[in-house]
N, CA, C and O atoms as a GROMACS GRO file, in nm:
protein
  412
    1MET      N    1  -0.680   2.665  -3.616
    1MET     CA    2  -0.820   2.699  -3.639
    1MET      C    3  -0.846   2.833  -3.570
    1MET      O    4  -0.861   2.837  -3.448
    2PRO      N    5  -0.851   2.942  -3.645
    2PRO     CA    6  -0.872   3.073  -3.582
    2PRO      C    7  -1.011   3.088  -3.521
    2PRO      O    8  -1.114   3.067  -3.586
    3TYR      N    9  -1.010   3.124  -3.393
    3TYR     CA   10  -1.136   3.154  -3.323
    3TYR      C   11  -1.179   3.294  -3.364
    3TYR      O   12  -1.101   3.390  -3.352
    4LYS      N   13  -1.302   3.307  -3.413
    4LYS     CA   14  -1.350   3.436  -3.463
    4LYS      C   15  -1.443   3.507  -3.367
    4LYS      O   16  -1.460   3.628  -3.377
    5GLY      N   17  -1.505   3.435  -3.274
    5GLY     CA   18  -1.596   3.500  -3.180
    5GLY      C   19  -1.724   3.422  -3.163
    5GLY      O   20  -1.727   3.299  -3.176
    6THR      N   21  -1.831   3.495  -3.134
    6THR     CA   22  -1.959   3.430  -3.106
    6THR      C   23  -2.065   3.472  -3.208
    6THR      O   24  -2.060   3.579  -3.268
    7LEU      N   25  -2.161   3.382  -3.225
    7LEU     CA   26  -2.280   3.408  -3.307
    7LEU      C   27  -2.401   3.367  -3.224
    7LEU      O   28  -2.396   3.270  -3.149
    8ALA      N   29  -2.509   3.442  -3.237
    8ALA     CA   30  -2.628   3.418  -3.156
    8ALA      C   31  -2.713   3.305  -3.214
    8ALA      O   32  -2.731   3.293  -3.335
    9LYS      N   33  -2.764   3.223  -3.125
    9LYS     CA   34  -2.857   3.118  -3.165
    9LYS      C   35  -2.989   3.182  -3.206
    9LYS      O   36  -3.031   3.282  -3.149
   10GLY      N   37  -3.055   3.122  -3.306
   10GLY     CA   38  -3.187   3.165  -3.347
   10GLY      C   39  -3.193   3.283  -3.442
   10GLY      O   40  -3.301   3.316  -3.491
   11LEU      N   41  -3.080   3.347  -3.471
   11LEU     CA   42  -3.076   3.459  -3.566
   11LEU      C   43  -3.007   3.415  -3.694
   11LEU      O   44  -2.916   3.333  -3.691
   12THR      N   45  -3.050   3.470  -3.806
   12THR     CA   46  -2.993   3.433  -3.936
   12THR      C   47  -2.849   3.480  -3.948
   12THR      O   48  -2.814   3.592  -3.911
   13ILE      N   49  -2.765   3.391  -3.999
   13ILE     CA   50  -2.625   3.421  -4.027
   13ILE      C   51  -2.609   3.424  -4.178
   13ILE      O   52  -2.653   3.332  -4.247
   14GLU      N   53  -2.548   3.530  -4.230
   14GLU     CA   54  -2.524   3.542  -4.373
   14GLU      C   55  -2.376   3.514  -4.399
   14GLU      O   56  -2.288   3.576  -4.338
   15ILE      N   57  -2.350   3.420  -4.490
   15ILE     CA   58  -2.213   3.384  -4.526
   15ILE      C   59  -2.194   3.416  -4.674
   15ILE      O   60  -2.253   3.352  -4.760
   16ASP      N   61  -2.110   3.516  -4.701
   16ASP     CA   62  -2.083   3.559  -4.838
   16ASP      C   63  -1.945   3.511  -4.879
   16ASP      O   64  -1.848   3.528  -4.804
   17VAL      N   65  -1.935   3.451  -4.996
   17VAL     CA   66  -1.806   3.402  -5.046
   17VAL      C   67  -1.784   3.453  -5.186
   17VAL      O   68  -1.869   3.441  -5.274
   18LEU      N   69  -1.666   3.512  -5.207
   18LEU     CA   70  -1.622   3.551  -5.341
   18LEU      C   71  -1.513   3.453  -5.378
   18LEU      O   72  -1.404   3.455  -5.321
   19GLY      N   73  -1.542   3.368  -5.476
   19GLY     CA   74  -1.448   3.262  -5.514
   19GLY      C   75  -1.329   3.316  -5.590
   19GLY      O   76  -1.332   3.426  -5.646
   20SER      N   77  -1.224   3.237  -5.592
   20SER     CA   78  -1.102   3.271  -5.666
   20SER      C   79  -1.130   3.268  -5.816
   20SER      O   80  -1.207   3.184  -5.862
   21PRO      N   81  -1.069   3.358  -5.892
   21PRO     CA   82  -1.088   3.353  -6.037
   21PRO      C   83  -1.017   3.234  -6.102
   21PRO      O   84  -1.043   3.203  -6.219
   22LEU      N   85  -0.928   3.166  -6.028
   22LEU     CA   86  -0.851   3.056  -6.086
   22LEU      C   87  -0.931   2.927  -6.101
   22LEU      O   88  -0.917   2.855  -6.200
   23ASP      N   89  -1.015   2.898  -6.001
   23ASP     CA   90  -1.092   2.773  -6.000
   23ASP      C   91  -1.194   2.781  -5.888
   23ASP      O   92  -1.201   2.882  -5.817
   24SER      N   93  -1.272   2.677  -5.872
   24SER     CA   94  -1.377   2.675  -5.769
   24SER      C   95  -1.318   2.679  -5.628
   24SER      O   96  -1.205   2.636  -5.604
   25THR      N   97  -1.398   2.733  -5.536
   25THR     CA   98  -1.363   2.736  -5.394
   25THR      C   99  -1.460   2.646  -5.319
   25THR      O  100  -1.581   2.656  -5.337
   26ALA      N  101  -1.406   2.557  -5.236
   26ALA     CA  102  -1.489   2.465  -5.158
   26ALA      C  103  -1.513   2.524  -5.019
   26ALA      O  104  -1.429   2.594  -4.963
   27LEU      N  105  -1.630   2.492  -4.967
   27LEU     CA  106  -1.671   2.543  -4.837
   27LEU      C  107  -1.746   2.432  -4.764
   27LEU      O  108  -1.831   2.366  -4.824
   28ALA      N  109  -1.716   2.412  -4.637
   28ALA     CA  110  -1.791   2.316  -4.555
   28ALA      C  111  -1.832   2.388  -4.427
   28ALA      O  112  -1.748   2.443  -4.356
   29ILE      N  113  -1.961   2.386  -4.398
   29ILE     CA  114  -2.014   2.448  -4.277
   29ILE      C  115  -2.055   2.335  -4.184
   29ILE      O  116  -2.144   2.256  -4.216
   30THR      N  117  -1.989   2.329  -4.069
   30THR     CA  118  -2.015   2.222  -3.972
   30THR      C  119  -2.076   2.282  -3.846
   30THR      O  120  -2.020   2.374  -3.787
   31LYS      N  121  -2.190   2.228  -3.806
   31LYS     CA  122  -2.253   2.268  -3.680
   31LYS      C  123  -2.234   2.153  -3.581
   31LYS      O  124  -2.258   2.037  -3.614
   32VAL      N  125  -2.190   2.187  -3.460
   32VAL     CA  126  -2.164   2.087  -3.356
   32VAL      C  127  -2.268   2.105  -3.245
   32VAL      O  128  -2.288   2.216  -3.195
   33ASN      N  129  -2.334   1.995  -3.208
   33ASN     CA  130  -2.436   2.005  -3.102
   33ASN      C  131  -2.377   1.971  -2.965
   33ASN      O  132  -2.260   1.937  -2.954
   34GLN      N  133  -2.460   1.981  -2.862
   34GLN     CA  134  -2.418   1.961  -2.723
   34GLN      C  135  -2.358   1.824  -2.697
   34GLN      O  136  -2.273   1.809  -2.609
   35ARG      N  137  -2.400   1.724  -2.773
   35ARG     CA  138  -2.352   1.587  -2.753
   35ARG      C  139  -2.233   1.553  -2.842
   35ARG      O  140  -2.187   1.439  -2.843
   36GLY      N  141  -2.184   1.651  -2.917
   36GLY     CA  142  -2.070   1.628  -3.005
   36GLY      C  143  -2.107   1.581  -3.144
   36GLY      O  144  -2.019   1.558  -3.226
   37GLY      N  145  -2.237   1.567  -3.170
   37GLY     CA  146  -2.282   1.530  -3.304
   37GLY      C  147  -2.263   1.646  -3.400
   37GLY      O  148  -2.259   1.762  -3.360
   38THR      N  149  -2.250   1.614  -3.528
   38THR     CA  150  -2.227   1.719  -3.627
   38THR      C  151  -2.325   1.711  -3.743
   38THR      O  152  -2.383   1.606  -3.772
   39ASN      N  153  -2.342   1.824  -3.807
   39ASN     CA  154  -2.419   1.837  -3.930
   39ASN      C  155  -2.331   1.916  -4.025
   39ASN      O  156  -2.295   2.030  -3.996
   40VAL      N  157  -2.295   1.857  -4.139
   40VAL     CA  158  -2.204   1.921  -4.232
   40VAL      C  159  -2.277   1.955  -4.361
   40VAL      O  160  -2.350   1.873  -4.416
   41ARG      N  161  -2.256   2.076  -4.408
   41ARG     CA  162  -2.313   2.123  -4.535
   41ARG      C  163  -2.195   2.156  -4.626
   41ARG      O  164  -2.121   2.251  -4.600
   42ALA      N  165  -2.176   2.078  -4.734
   42ALA     CA  166  -2.066   2.100  -4.828
   42ALA      C  167  -2.114   2.183  -4.946
   42ALA      O  168  -2.218   2.154  -5.005
   43LEU      N  169  -2.039   2.287  -4.979
   43LEU     CA  170  -2.079   2.381  -5.084
   43LEU      C  171  -1.961   2.413  -5.175
   43LEU      O  172  -1.846   2.396  -5.137
   44THR      N  173  -1.991   2.459  -5.295
   44THR     CA  174  -1.888   2.500  -5.389
   44THR      C  175  -1.927   2.634  -5.451
   44THR      O  176  -2.042   2.655  -5.488
   45VAL      N  177  -1.828   2.722  -5.462
   45VAL     CA  178  -1.847   2.851  -5.529
   45VAL      C  179  -1.762   2.848  -5.656
   45VAL      O  180  -1.641   2.824  -5.649
   46GLY      N  181  -1.824   2.872  -5.770
   46GLY     CA  182  -1.755   2.864  -5.898
   46GLY      C  183  -1.645   2.967  -5.912
   46GLY      O  184  -1.643   3.068  -5.842
   47ALA      N  185  -1.553   2.941  -6.004
   47ALA     CA  186  -1.440   3.031  -6.029
   47ALA      C  187  -1.490   3.172  -6.062
   47ALA      O  188  -1.571   3.191  -6.152
   48GLY      N  189  -1.439   3.269  -5.988
   48GLY     CA  190  -1.470   3.409  -6.015
   48GLY      C  191  -1.613   3.450  -5.985
   48GLY      O  192  -1.654   3.560  -6.023
   49THR      N  193  -1.690   3.366  -5.917
   49THR     CA  194  -1.828   3.400  -5.885
   49THR      C  195  -1.843   3.422  -5.735
   49THR      O  196  -1.753   3.390  -5.657
   50SER      N  197  -1.956   3.476  -5.696
   50SER     CA  198  -1.984   3.494  -5.554
   50SER      C  199  -2.113   3.420  -5.521
   50SER      O  200  -2.197   3.394  -5.607
   51ALA      N  201  -2.128   3.388  -5.393
   51ALA     CA  202  -2.248   3.318  -5.347
   51ALA      C  203  -2.276   3.360  -5.203
   51ALA      O  204  -2.185   3.394  -5.127
   52THR      N  205  -2.402   3.356  -5.168
   52THR     CA  206  -2.444   3.387  -5.032
   52THR      C  207  -2.521   3.266  -4.978
   52THR      O  208  -2.609   3.212  -5.044
   53PHE      N  209  -2.485   3.226  -4.856
   53PHE     CA  210  -2.550   3.115  -4.789
   53PHE      C  211  -2.605   3.164  -4.656
   53PHE      O  212  -2.549   3.255  -4.595
   54PHE      N  213  -2.713   3.103  -4.612
   54PHE     CA  214  -2.775   3.144  -4.486
   54PHE      C  215  -2.781   3.024  -4.391
   54PHE      O  216  -2.811   2.912  -4.432
   55GLU      N  217  -2.752   3.050  -4.265
   55GLU     CA  218  -2.757   2.948  -4.160
   55GLU      C  219  -2.826   3.007  -4.037
   55GLU      O  220  -2.824   3.128  -4.017
   56VAL      N  221  -2.886   2.920  -3.956
   56VAL     CA  222  -2.940   2.957  -3.826
   56VAL      C  223  -2.892   2.852  -3.727
   56VAL      O  224  -2.903   2.732  -3.754
   57LEU      N  225  -2.840   2.896  -3.614
   57LEU     CA  226  -2.794   2.803  -3.512
   57LEU      C  227  -2.909   2.771  -3.418
   57LEU      O  228  -2.965   2.860  -3.354
   58GLY      N  229  -2.945   2.643  -3.411
   58GLY     CA  230  -3.054   2.599  -3.325
   58GLY      C  231  -3.014   2.600  -3.178
   58GLY      O  232  -2.899   2.625  -3.143
   59ALA      N  233  -3.111   2.573  -3.092
   59ALA     CA  234  -3.092   2.579  -2.947
   59ALA      C  235  -2.985   2.483  -2.896
   59ALA      O  236  -2.918   2.514  -2.797
   60ARG      N  237  -2.967   2.368  -2.961
   60ARG     CA  238  -2.870   2.269  -2.912
   60ARG      C  239  -2.731   2.280  -2.976
   60ARG      O  240  -2.641   2.202  -2.944
   61ILE      N  241  -2.715   2.375  -3.066
   61ILE     CA  242  -2.585   2.394  -3.131
   61ILE      C  243  -2.493   2.473  -3.039
   61ILE      O  244  -2.534   2.574  -2.980
   62VAL      N  245  -2.368   2.427  -3.026
   62VAL     CA  246  -2.272   2.496  -2.940
   62VAL      C  247  -2.157   2.560  -3.018
   62VAL      O  248  -2.088   2.648  -2.967
   63ARG      N  249  -2.138   2.516  -3.142
   63ARG     CA  250  -2.026   2.567  -3.220
   63ARG      C  251  -2.055   2.554  -3.369
   63ARG      O  252  -2.127   2.463  -3.412
   64MET      N  253  -1.997   2.646  -3.448
   64MET     CA  254  -2.003   2.636  -3.593
   64MET      C  255  -1.862   2.658  -3.647
   64MET      O  256  -1.792   2.751  -3.608
   65VAL      N  257  -1.822   2.568  -3.739
   65VAL     CA  258  -1.691   2.578  -3.802
   65VAL      C  259  -1.712   2.592  -3.952
   65VAL      O  260  -1.788   2.516  -4.012
   66ILE      N  261  -1.646   2.690  -4.012
   66ILE     CA  262  -1.653   2.709  -4.157
   66ILE      C  263  -1.514   2.678  -4.212
   66ILE      O  264  -1.417   2.746  -4.181
   67HIS      N  265  -1.507   2.573  -4.294
   67HIS     CA  266  -1.381   2.532  -4.356
   67HIS      C  267  -1.382   2.585  -4.500
   67HIS      O  268  -1.472   2.554  -4.578
   68VAL      N  269  -1.281   2.666  -4.534
   68VAL     CA  270  -1.272   2.726  -4.667
   68VAL      C  271  -1.147   2.673  -4.736
   68VAL      O  272  -1.038   2.674  -4.679
   69THR      N  273  -1.164   2.627  -4.860
   69THR     CA  274  -1.051   2.577  -4.939
   69THR      C  275  -1.052   2.642  -5.077
   69THR      O  276  -1.124   2.598  -5.166
   70PRO      N  277  -0.971   2.747  -5.095
   70PRO     CA  278  -0.959   2.803  -5.230
   70PRO      C  279  -0.864   2.715  -5.313
   70PRO      O  280  -0.794   2.632  -5.257
   71PRO      N  281  -0.862   2.732  -5.444
   71PRO     CA  282  -0.772   2.652  -5.526
   71PRO      C  283  -0.626   2.689  -5.499
   71PRO      O  284  -0.598   2.797  -5.448
   72ALA      N  285  -0.534   2.599  -5.534
   72ALA     CA  286  -0.391   2.626  -5.516
   72ALA      C  287  -0.354   2.756  -5.588
   72ALA      O  288  -0.385   2.774  -5.706
   73GLY      N  289  -0.288   2.846  -5.516
   73GLY     CA  290  -0.246   2.972  -5.575
   73GLY      C  291  -0.356   3.076  -5.583
   73GLY      O  292  -0.333   3.187  -5.632
   74GLY      N  293  -0.475   3.043  -5.536
   74GLY     CA  294  -0.588   3.135  -5.544
   74GLY      C  295  -0.623   3.196  -5.408
   74GLY      O  296  -0.575   3.151  -5.304
   75THR      N  297  -0.707   3.298  -5.413
   75THR     CA  298  -0.753   3.365  -5.292
   75THR      C  299  -0.904   3.375  -5.296
   75THR      O  300  -0.963   3.407  -5.399
   76ALA      N  301  -0.968   3.348  -5.184
   76ALA     CA  302  -1.113   3.362  -5.172
   76ALA      C  303  -1.141   3.462  -5.060
   76ALA      O  304  -1.064   3.472  -4.964
   77GLN      N  305  -1.250   3.534  -5.072
   77GLN     CA  306  -1.294   3.628  -4.970
   77GLN      C  307  -1.417   3.568  -4.901
   77GLN      O  308  -1.506   3.516  -4.968
   78ILE      N  309  -1.420   3.576  -4.768
   78ILE     CA  310  -1.537   3.527  -4.694
   78ILE      C  311  -1.580   3.633  -4.594
   78ILE      O  312  -1.498   3.698  -4.529
   79ARG      N  313  -1.711   3.649  -4.584
   79ARG     CA  314  -1.770   3.743  -4.489
   79ARG      C  315  -1.881   3.670  -4.415
   79ARG      O  316  -1.968   3.609  -4.477
   80VAL      N  317  -1.877   3.674  -4.282
   80VAL     CA  318  -1.980   3.613  -4.198
   80VAL      C  319  -2.044   3.726  -4.120
   80VAL      O  320  -1.977   3.797  -4.045
   81ALA      N  321  -2.175   3.743  -4.137
   81ALA     CA  322  -2.244   3.856  -4.073
   81ALA      C  323  -2.372   3.809  -4.004
   81ALA      O  324  -2.443   3.721  -4.052
   82GLN      N  325  -2.397   3.871  -3.889
   82GLN     CA  326  -2.520   3.846  -3.815
   82GLN      C  327  -2.556   3.973  -3.740
   82GLN      O  328  -2.480   4.019  -3.655
   83ASP      N  329  -2.672   4.030  -3.774
   83ASP     CA  330  -2.716   4.154  -3.711
   83ASP      C  331  -2.607   4.259  -3.729
   83ASP      O  332  -2.578   4.295  -3.843
   84THR      N  333  -2.547   4.311  -3.624
   84THR     CA  334  -2.443   4.414  -3.637
   84THR      C  335  -2.301   4.357  -3.628
   84THR      O  336  -2.204   4.432  -3.635
   85THR      N  337  -2.288   4.226  -3.612
   85THR     CA  338  -2.158   4.160  -3.603
   85THR      C  339  -2.113   4.116  -3.742
   85THR      O  340  -2.192   4.063  -3.820
   86GLN      N  341  -1.985   4.139  -3.772
   86GLN     CA  342  -1.934   4.101  -3.903
   86GLN      C  343  -1.788   4.057  -3.892
   86GLN      O  344  -1.708   4.122  -3.826
   87TYR      N  345  -1.755   3.946  -3.959
   87TYR     CA  346  -1.619   3.895  -3.966
   87TYR      C  347  -1.582   3.881  -4.113
   87TYR      O  348  -1.661   3.827  -4.191
   88THR      N  349  -1.465   3.928  -4.153
   88THR     CA  350  -1.422   3.921  -4.292
   88THR      C  351  -1.281   3.865  -4.298
   88THR      O  352  -1.195   3.900  -4.217
   89ASP      N  353  -1.256   3.776  -4.395
   89ASP     CA  354  -1.124   3.718  -4.413
   89ASP      C  355  -1.091   3.702  -4.561
   89ASP      O  356  -1.179   3.678  -4.643
   90SER      N  357  -0.963   3.717  -4.592
   90SER     CA  358  -0.911   3.685  -4.724
   90SER      C  359  -0.832   3.556  -4.707
   90SER      O  360  -0.738   3.551  -4.627
   91VAL      N  361  -0.870   3.451  -4.780
   91VAL     CA  362  -0.817   3.318  -4.757
   91VAL      C  363  -0.729   3.275  -4.874
   91VAL      O  364  -0.773   3.277  -4.989
   92THR      N  365  -0.603   3.237  -4.844
   92THR     CA  366  -0.511   3.194  -4.950
   92THR      C  367  -0.478   3.045  -4.942
   92THR      O  368  -0.410   2.992  -5.030
   93GLY      N  369  -0.526   2.979  -4.840
   93GLY     CA  370  -0.505   2.835  -4.823
   93GLY      C  371  -0.615   2.780  -4.735
   93GLY      O  372  -0.700   2.855  -4.688
   94ASP      N  373  -0.614   2.650  -4.712
   94ASP     CA  374  -0.716   2.590  -4.626
   94ASP      C  375  -0.719   2.661  -4.490
   94ASP      O  376  -0.615   2.686  -4.430
   95ILE      N  377  -0.839   2.691  -4.445
   95ILE     CA  378  -0.855   2.755  -4.314
   95ILE      C  379  -0.989   2.715  -4.255
   95ILE      O  380  -1.086   2.692  -4.327
   96GLU      N  381  -0.993   2.706  -4.124
   96GLU     CA  382  -1.118   2.681  -4.052
   96GLU      C  383  -1.146   2.799  -3.962
   96GLU      O  384  -1.060   2.840  -3.883
   97LEU      N  385  -1.265   2.855  -3.972
   97LEU     CA  386  -1.308   2.968  -3.890
   97LEU      C  387  -1.404   2.915  -3.785
   97LEU      O  388  -1.507   2.855  -3.819
   98LEU      N  389  -1.373   2.936  -3.659
   98LEU     CA  390  -1.449   2.879  -3.548
   98LEU      C  391  -1.532   2.986  -3.478
   98LEU      O  392  -1.482   3.093  -3.445
   99PHE      N  393  -1.660   2.955  -3.456
   99PHE     CA  394  -1.752   3.045  -3.386
   99PHE      C  395  -1.822   2.967  -3.276
   99PHE      O  396  -1.864   2.853  -3.298
  100ASP      N  397  -1.835   3.026  -3.158
  100ASP     CA  398  -1.915   2.968  -3.052
  100ASP      C  399  -2.058   3.019  -3.064
  100ASP      O  400  -2.080   3.135  -3.101
  101ALA      N  401  -2.156   2.935  -3.033
  101ALA     CA  402  -2.296   2.972  -3.038
  101ALA      C  403  -2.340   3.015  -2.899
  101ALA      O  404  -2.316   2.944  -2.801
  102VAL      N  405  -2.405   3.130  -2.889
  102VAL     CA  406  -2.450   3.183  -2.760
  102VAL      C  407  -2.597   3.222  -2.769
  102VAL      O  408  -2.652   3.244  -2.877
  103LEU      N  409  -2.659   3.229  -2.651
  103LEU     CA  410  -2.800   3.271  -2.645
  103LEU      C  411  -2.812   3.420  -2.665
  103LEU      O  412  -2.923   3.474  -2.664
   0.00000   0.00000   0.00000
């Protein structure tokens, strides 16, 4: 699970996904709170299409994990941006991107 860095609580996070042209790309955004509880948002990006999702980390959130699953043999592009911080990845297989939530 690659650690990507930190994201600020209370600010909007933009998650851009360009799906593989072969088939749909699955995405799961998991927020973990101080007590270890989770909130999971499951999403799908159609073949060859792009989508933008928005998240905000609340005061009790300590971590966010983005699980990306492109189709077999396919590649998906993901960009996570907040204010002036930006992380970009080209994904060819299942991957989890880990972010810590900070004040």
